[in-house]
C-alpha positions as CSV (number, residue, x, y, z in Angstrom):
1,X,39.1,-185.1,-174.0
2,X,36.6,-187.2,-176.0
3,X,37.8,-190.5,-177.7
4,X,36.4,-191.4,-181.1
5,X,37.5,-194.6,-182.9
6,X,37.7,-193.7,-186.6
7,X,39.9,-196.0,-188.6
8,X,39.3,-199.1,-186.4
9,X,35.6,-199.6,-186.7
10,X,35.2,-202.6,-184.4
11,X,37.0,-200.9,-181.4
12,X,35.6,-199.8,-178.1
13,X,37.1,-197.3,-175.6
14,X,36.4,-198.5,-172.1
15,X,37.0,-196.5,-168.9
16,X,38.0,-199.1,-166.3
17,X,36.2,-199.3,-162.9
18,X,38.3,-198.3,-160.0
19,X,39.6,-201.3,-158.0
20,X,37.6,-202.1,-154.9
21,X,39.4,-201.4,-151.7
22,X,39.1,-203.7,-148.7
23,X,38.3,-206.8,-150.7
24,X,40.5,-209.6,-149.4
25,X,41.3,-210.9,-152.9
26,X,42.6,-207.5,-154.0
27,X,44.7,-207.1,-150.8
28,X,46.7,-210.2,-151.5
29,X,46.8,-210.7,-155.3
30,X,47.3,-208.2,-158.1
31,X,44.1,-208.1,-160.0
32,X,43.6,-206.9,-163.6
33,X,40.6,-204.8,-164.1
34,X,38.2,-206.2,-166.7
35,X,35.1,-204.2,-166.0
36,X,34.4,-200.7,-167.2
37,X,32.1,-198.2,-168.8
38,X,32.0,-197.7,-172.6
39,X,33.2,-194.2,-173.5
40,X,33.0,-194.4,-177.2
41,X,32.5,-196.9,-180.0
42,X,33.5,-197.4,-183.6
43,X,30.9,-197.1,-186.4
44,X,30.4,-200.9,-186.8
45,X,29.9,-201.8,-183.1
46,X,26.4,-202.9,-182.6
47,X,26.4,-204.9,-179.3
48,X,26.9,-202.0,-176.9
49,X,26.2,-198.3,-176.5
50,X,28.1,-195.5,-174.9
51,X,27.5,-195.6,-171.1
52,X,27.1,-199.4,-170.9
53,X,29.0,-201.3,-168.2
54,X,30.8,-204.2,-169.8
55,X,33.0,-207.2,-168.9
56,X,35.8,-208.0,-171.4
57,X,38.7,-210.4,-172.0
58,X,41.8,-209.1,-170.2
59,X,44.4,-210.1,-172.9
60,X,42.9,-208.1,-175.8
61,X,43.2,-204.6,-174.4
62,X,45.4,-201.8,-175.7
63,X,46.5,-199.0,-173.4
64,X,45.8,-195.3,-174.2
65,X,47.0,-191.9,-172.9
66,X,45.0,-192.4,-169.8
67,X,45.9,-195.4,-167.5
68,X,42.2,-195.9,-166.8
69,X,41.1,-196.1,-170.4
70,X,41.7,-199.1,-172.7
71,X,40.8,-200.0,-176.3
72,X,39.3,-203.4,-177.0
73,X,37.8,-205.2,-179.9
74,X,34.0,-205.8,-179.9
75,X,34.7,-209.6,-180.1
76,X,36.5,-209.3,-176.7
77,X,33.3,-208.4,-174.9
78,X,32.2,-211.2,-172.6
79,X,29.0,-209.5,-171.2
80,X,27.1,-206.3,-170.5
81,X,25.7,-205.5,-167.1
82,X,22.1,-204.5,-166.9
83,X,20.8,-202.1,-164.2
84,X,18.0,-203.3,-162.0
85,X,14.8,-201.4,-162.5
């Protein structure tokens, strides 16, 4: 199913990255996932595109029907990862 923000123009649907297994930090502490891939964006979002990998503020996410997809505001973005060429 495709997500498409309509009424909330500054929102971004992000599919969260799977937690890393074997990392000593994740073995001993619950870690909130704050990195993911943009699945869809509202019409006023200009800072990212669909397919970008982003880092966002953890306290501004809204859950969706899928536990691996959250909705965030554009202003909650902290950074965008660039791929090495």
